[in-house]
One Martini backbone bead per residue (centre of mass of N, CA, C, O) as a GRO file, in nm:
protein
  278
    1MET     BB    1   0.024  10.988   9.216
    2SER     BB    2  -0.067  11.203   9.468
    3ARG     BB    3  -0.272  11.314   9.276
    4ARG     BB    4  -0.614  11.362   9.150
    5PRO     BB    5  -0.656  11.486   8.892
    6PRO     BB    6  -0.851  11.576   8.629
    7LEU     BB    7  -0.986  11.504   8.092
    8ARG     BB    8  -0.615  11.374   7.828
    9LEU     BB    9  -0.619  11.356   7.862
   10LEU     BB   10  -0.757  10.997   7.976
   11ALA     BB   11  -0.505  10.751   8.061
   12SER     BB   12  -0.271  10.655   8.248
   13SER     BB   13  -0.495  10.562   8.368
   14ALA     BB   14  -0.786  10.403   8.326
   15ILE     BB   15  -0.909  10.731   8.288
   16ALA     BB   16  -0.687  10.870   8.102
   17MET     BB   17  -0.539  11.157   7.932
   18THR     BB   18  -0.281  11.220   7.713
   19LEU     BB   19  -0.101  11.519   7.668
   20ALA     BB   20   0.109  11.636   7.458
   21LEU     BB   21   0.447  11.773   7.510
   22SER     BB   22   0.610  12.004   7.319
   23ILE     BB   23   0.910  12.155   7.197
   24ALA     BB   24   0.915  12.521   7.079
   25ALA     BB   25   1.171  12.700   7.064
   26CYS     BB   26   1.222  13.055   7.014
   27SER     BB   27   1.416  13.273   6.797
   28THR     BB   28   1.584  13.570   6.688
   29PRO     BB   29   1.771  13.639   6.444
   30GLY     BB   30   2.009  13.890   6.539
   31SER     BB   31   1.930  13.921   6.821
   32THR     BB   32   1.925  14.077   7.152
   33ARG     BB   33   1.927  13.910   7.448
   34LYS     BB   34   1.945  13.875   7.777
   35ASP     BB   35   2.070  13.587   7.768
   36ASP     BB   36   2.336  13.701   7.600
   37LEU     BB   37   2.471  13.860   7.865
   38SER     BB   38   2.623  13.637   7.955
   39PRO     BB   39   2.889  13.502   8.035
   40PRO     BB   40   3.069  13.285   7.852
   41SER     BB   41   3.120  13.070   8.075
   42GLU     BB   42   2.825  13.043   8.160
   43LYS     BB   43   2.711  12.955   7.886
   44ALA     BB   44   2.886  12.705   7.843
   45SER     BB   45   2.796  12.556   8.095
   46SER     BB   46   2.493  12.547   8.030
   47GLU     BB   47   2.511  12.404   7.753
   48GLY     BB   48   2.637  12.143   7.861
   49LEU     BB   49   2.409  12.067   8.057
   50VAL     BB   50   2.186  12.052   7.843
   51ARG     BB   51   2.306  11.826   7.675
   52VAL     BB   52   2.297  11.614   7.896
   53ALA     BB   53   1.993  11.636   7.950
   54ASP     BB   54   1.894  11.567   7.665
   55ASP     BB   55   2.023  11.287   7.653
   56ALA     BB   56   1.876  11.169   7.898
   57ARG     BB   57   1.591  11.210   7.791
   58ALA     BB   58   1.623  11.039   7.531
   59ARG     BB   59   1.677  10.776   7.724
   60GLY     BB   60   1.466  10.817   7.983
   61ASP     BB   61   1.639  10.990   8.203
   62LEU     BB   62   1.478  11.205   8.406
   63VAL     BB   63   1.642  11.244   8.661
   64THR     BB   64   1.898  11.345   8.522
   65ALA     BB   65   1.774  11.569   8.356
   66ILE     BB   66   1.670  11.741   8.590
   67ALA     BB   67   1.939  11.790   8.730
   68PHE     BB   68   2.072  11.940   8.481
   69TYR     BB   69   1.861  12.158   8.441
   70ARG     BB   70   1.898  12.283   8.718
   71GLN     BB   71   2.195  12.357   8.682
   72ALA     BB   72   2.147  12.541   8.436
   73VAL     BB   73   1.969  12.743   8.580
   74SER     BB   74   2.185  12.819   8.800
   75ALA     BB   75   2.414  12.901   8.572
   76THR     BB   76   2.189  13.117   8.482
   77THR     BB   77   2.171  13.484   8.414
   78PRO     BB   78   1.902  13.437   8.321
   79ALA     BB   79   1.689  13.203   8.264
   80ALA     BB   80   1.566  13.064   8.003
   81ALA     BB   81   1.264  12.979   7.886
   82ALA     BB   82   1.343  12.718   7.734
   83LEU     BB   83   1.473  12.581   7.979
   84LEU     BB   84   1.223  12.586   8.166
   85VAL     BB   85   1.052  12.412   7.980
   86LYS     BB   86   1.225  12.159   7.991
   87LEU     BB   87   1.193  12.120   8.291
   88GLY     BB   88   0.884  12.105   8.294
   89ASP     BB   89   0.854  11.858   8.107
   90ALA     BB   90   1.012  11.659   8.285
   91LEU     BB   91   0.834  11.691   8.537
   92MET     BB   92   0.568  11.603   8.408
   93ALA     BB   93   0.671  11.309   8.331
   94THR     BB   94   0.691  11.248   8.665
   95GLY     BB   95   0.447  11.413   8.824
   96ALA     BB   96   0.569  11.712   8.898
   97PHE     BB   97   0.346  11.953   8.882
   98GLU     BB   98   0.425  12.183   9.075
   99GLN     BB   99   0.713  12.223   8.966
  100ALA     BB  100   0.632  12.267   8.675
  101SER     BB  101   0.465  12.519   8.721
  102GLY     BB  102   0.703  12.692   8.817
  103ALA     BB  103   0.868  12.678   8.555
  104TYR     BB  104   0.650  12.793   8.363
  105ARG     BB  105   0.607  13.059   8.509
  106MET     BB  106   0.893  13.165   8.470
  107ALA     BB  107   0.887  13.152   8.162
  108SER     BB  108   0.640  13.350   8.125
  109GLU     BB  109   0.791  13.588   8.256
  110ARG     BB  110   1.027  13.600   8.050
  111ALA     BB  111   0.798  13.499   7.811
  112PRO     BB  112   0.479  13.596   7.754
  113ASP     BB  113   0.477  13.478   7.426
  114ASP     BB  114   0.523  13.177   7.511
  115GLU     BB  115   0.338  12.905   7.427
  116THR     BB  116   0.486  12.672   7.573
  117ALA     BB  117   0.459  12.789   7.858
  118LEU     BB  118   0.147  12.817   7.857
  119VAL     BB  119   0.078  12.522   7.808
  120GLY     BB  120   0.223  12.412   8.052
  121LEU     BB  121   0.070  12.570   8.267
  122GLY     BB  122  -0.214  12.464   8.195
  123SER     BB  123  -0.148  12.161   8.227
  124ALA     BB  124  -0.069  12.173   8.525
  125ASP     BB  125  -0.340  12.278   8.629
  126ILE     BB  126  -0.503  12.036   8.546
  127ALA     BB  127  -0.335  11.821   8.705
  128LEU     BB  128  -0.404  11.996   8.985
  129GLY     BB  129  -0.717  12.086   8.973
  130ARG     BB  130  -0.706  12.386   8.785
  131PRO     BB  131  -0.895  12.467   8.528
  132ALA     BB  132  -0.959  12.770   8.561
  133ALA     BB  133  -0.655  12.857   8.550
  134ALA     BB  134  -0.597  12.729   8.257
  135VAL     BB  135  -0.757  12.902   8.052
  136GLU     BB  136  -0.590  13.161   8.009
  137PRO     BB  137  -0.316  13.045   7.899
  138LEU     BB  138  -0.453  12.878   7.670
  139GLN     BB  139  -0.581  13.112   7.520
  140ARG     BB  140  -0.319  13.258   7.460
  141ALA     BB  141  -0.182  13.028   7.306
  142ALA     BB  142  -0.400  12.998   7.084
  143GLY     BB  143  -0.361  13.293   6.980
  144LEU     BB  144  -0.048  13.270   6.916
  145ALA     BB  145  -0.109  12.945   6.817
  146PRO     BB  146  -0.338  12.822   6.605
  147GLY     BB  147  -0.165  12.538   6.535
  148ASP     BB  148  -0.173  12.441   6.836
  149LEU     BB  149  -0.309  12.152   6.955
  150ARG     BB  150  -0.244  12.156   7.254
  151ALA     BB  151  -0.393  12.415   7.326
  152HIS     BB  152  -0.677  12.318   7.228
  153ARG     BB  153  -0.710  12.060   7.383
  154ASN     BB  154  -0.664  12.176   7.672
  155LEU     BB  155  -0.886  12.385   7.655
  156GLY     BB  156  -1.117  12.187   7.623
  157VAL     BB  157  -1.071  12.044   7.889
  158ALA     BB  158  -1.100  12.289   8.079
  159LEU     BB  159  -1.388  12.359   7.993
  160ASP     BB  160  -1.520  12.095   8.072
  161LEU     BB  161  -1.426  12.107   8.379
  162THR     BB  162  -1.601  12.396   8.404
  163GLY     BB  163  -1.882  12.348   8.225
  164LYS     BB  164  -1.796  12.449   7.913
  165HIS     BB  165  -1.910  12.263   7.667
  166GLU     BB  166  -1.967  12.444   7.421
  167GLU     BB  167  -1.688  12.570   7.409
  168ALA     BB  168  -1.534  12.309   7.378
  169ARG     BB  169  -1.657  12.220   7.110
  170SER     BB  170  -1.558  12.461   6.947
  171ILE     BB  171  -1.260  12.397   6.980
  172TYR     BB  172  -1.255  12.114   6.859
  173GLU     BB  173  -1.382  12.184   6.581
  174ALA     BB  174  -1.170  12.386   6.490
  175ALA     BB  175  -0.926  12.190   6.510
  176LEU     BB  176  -1.045  11.968   6.316
  177ARG     BB  177  -1.028  12.144   6.060
  178THR     BB  178  -0.710  12.124   6.068
  179ALA     BB  179  -0.710  11.813   6.227
  180PRO     BB  180  -0.903  11.545   6.150
  181ASP     BB  181  -0.676  11.296   6.236
  182ASP     BB  182  -0.647  11.354   6.533
  183VAL     BB  183  -0.665  11.132   6.792
  184ASP     BB  184  -0.663  11.309   7.046
  185LEU     BB  185  -0.878  11.513   6.966
  186ARG     BB  186  -1.106  11.305   6.908
  187SER     BB  187  -1.106  11.179   7.189
  188ASP     BB  188  -1.181  11.433   7.350
  189TYR     BB  189  -1.442  11.492   7.197
  190ALA     BB  190  -1.587  11.227   7.258
  191LEU     BB  191  -1.596  11.270   7.562
  192SER     BB  192  -1.760  11.529   7.554
  193LEU     BB  193  -2.006  11.401   7.422
  194ALA     BB  194  -2.061  11.188   7.642
  195LEU     BB  195  -2.105  11.392   7.880
  196THR     BB  196  -2.356  11.539   7.697
  197GLY     BB  197  -2.528  11.276   7.563
  198ASP     BB  198  -2.368  11.198   7.278
  199GLY     BB  199  -2.320  10.877   7.239
  200THR     BB  200  -2.324  10.802   6.940
  201ARG     BB  201  -2.101  10.992   6.841
  202ALA     BB  202  -1.886  10.906   7.042
  203VAL     BB  203  -1.862  10.610   6.957
  204ASP     BB  204  -1.801  10.649   6.659
  205MET     BB  205  -1.542  10.811   6.704
  206MET     BB  206  -1.389  10.600   6.885
  207ARG     BB  207  -1.384  10.373   6.682
  208ALA     BB  208  -1.213  10.523   6.475
  209VAL     BB  209  -0.973  10.570   6.657
  210ALA     BB  210  -0.916  10.267   6.734
  211ALA     BB  211  -0.866  10.194   6.417
  212SER     BB  212  -0.618  10.339   6.418
  213PRO     BB  213  -0.270  10.313   6.379
  214LEU     BB  214  -0.233  10.550   6.613
  215ALA     BB  215  -0.344  10.391   6.829
  216GLY     BB  216  -0.366  10.337   7.176
  217ALA     BB  217  -0.431  10.237   7.488
  218ARG     BB  218  -0.584  10.500   7.572
  219HIS     BB  219  -0.795  10.485   7.343
  220MET     BB  220  -0.921  10.221   7.441
  221ARG     BB  221  -1.007  10.329   7.714
  222ASN     BB  222  -1.190  10.550   7.599
  223LEU     BB  223  -1.385  10.355   7.468
  224VAL     BB  224  -1.485  10.231   7.725
  225LEU     BB  225  -1.583  10.493   7.854
  226VAL     BB  226  -1.784  10.577   7.631
  227LEU     BB  227  -1.957  10.327   7.641
  228GLY     BB  228  -2.040  10.355   7.936
  229LEU     BB  229  -2.165  10.648   7.918
  230ALA     BB  230  -2.370  10.533   7.680
  231GLY     BB  231  -2.484  10.245   7.809
  232ARG     BB  232  -2.255  10.009   7.711
  233GLY     BB  233  -2.159   9.797   7.936
  234ASP     BB  234  -2.111   9.520   7.806
  235GLU     BB  235  -1.910   9.613   7.590
  236ALA     BB  236  -1.712   9.748   7.781
  237GLY     BB  237  -1.646   9.496   7.951
  238THR     BB  238  -1.535   9.318   7.725
  239LEU     BB  239  -1.307   9.507   7.639
  240ALA     BB  240  -1.165   9.535   7.913
  241ARG     BB  241  -1.103   9.225   7.950
  242ARG     BB  242  -0.930   9.203   7.684
  243MET     BB  243  -0.707   9.458   7.756
  244LEU     BB  244  -0.708   9.389   8.068
  245PRO     BB  245  -0.657   9.327   8.363
  246ALA     BB  246  -0.883   9.219   8.579
  247ASP     BB  247  -0.855   9.444   8.795
  248ASP     BB  248  -0.863   9.686   8.596
  249ALA     BB  249  -1.137   9.625   8.469
  250THR     BB  250  -1.301   9.641   8.729
  251ALA     BB  251  -1.222   9.932   8.804
  252LEU     BB  252  -1.328  10.070   8.548
  253MET     BB  253  -1.627   9.979   8.575
  254ALA     BB  254  -1.672  10.109   8.852
  255ARG     BB  255  -1.614  10.395   8.757
  256ILE     BB  256  -1.839  10.417   8.551
  257ALA     BB  257  -2.072  10.371   8.748
  258ALA     BB  258  -2.009  10.622   8.920
  259LEU     BB  259  -2.041  10.832   8.695
  260ARG     BB  260  -2.343  10.762   8.619
  261ALA     BB  261  -2.446  10.855   8.915
  262LEU     BB  262  -2.413  11.129   8.844
  263ALA     BB  263  -2.577  11.424   8.767
  264GLY     BB  264  -2.353  11.540   8.552
  265PRO     BB  265  -2.107  11.646   8.338
  266THR     BB  266  -1.944  11.816   8.541
  267GLU     BB  267  -1.920  11.598   8.759
  268GLN     BB  268  -1.791  11.386   8.578
  269ALA     BB  269  -1.544  11.545   8.490
  270ALA     BB  270  -1.430  11.598   8.778
  271ALA     BB  271  -1.409  11.275   8.843
  272LEU     BB  272  -1.206  11.160   8.636
  273GLY     BB  273  -0.943  11.272   8.573
  274THR     BB  274  -0.608  11.405   8.489
  275THR     BB  275  -0.321  11.313   8.294
  276VAL     BB  276  -0.028  11.499   8.246
  277GLY     BB  277   0.211  11.425   7.984
  278GLY     BB  278   0.506  11.366   7.784
   0.00000   0.00000   0.00000
């Protein structure tokens, strides 16, 4: 990644969290939308391109998927919000955050109440180091779709990154009442607790997350990070050396030491860096 964005999200790198972005495009049966006014040949061409792009993305061939999504956007006047969200999601997955932001912004202009476009836009802003800009679209998305955990997770991250830790905790806690077993949400909340000095709760929560059968490598990295921020450096170092290559473990522990040397939670959060994608 060419930029070191800023907290889901803390996982793709040694201390980054990955916030999952799913596509949930909605339409109203029986309604006539602007997108339906395209000439039949134009629509057929676009639909074929989207099918090829979807197939490529399902195979993990994001370069091909992006190329065909772009062609589908160019072949449709105007491009549907759902198509622009698909393009944005694929771009996010390759780390092309600025281009993804542009696709999501166009989608939100086409469909201002499309929560998937708003979540994408907010996620791209976080990845680009613009958490203050991310708050507004994520708040709108959370209001439009109270059950969308992506919106709430990323809103909590954005609030933590802007120093609004109490607001972030409220967001995490409200979302956890809906989905108490969501490992990504609990991981983000644990990190928030660690940043604001509640190390004991943070460690207990991250241990439970790491023990879940749904936990992945990034959750284990977050456990190392939370242990380190809580002052349990020896335990963090042992775990890091057990699960990471030697150079990566050394880099992660050096990063934790640098974070602990910073003045406070807001400075630590800003220095963590967040990679959003997937």
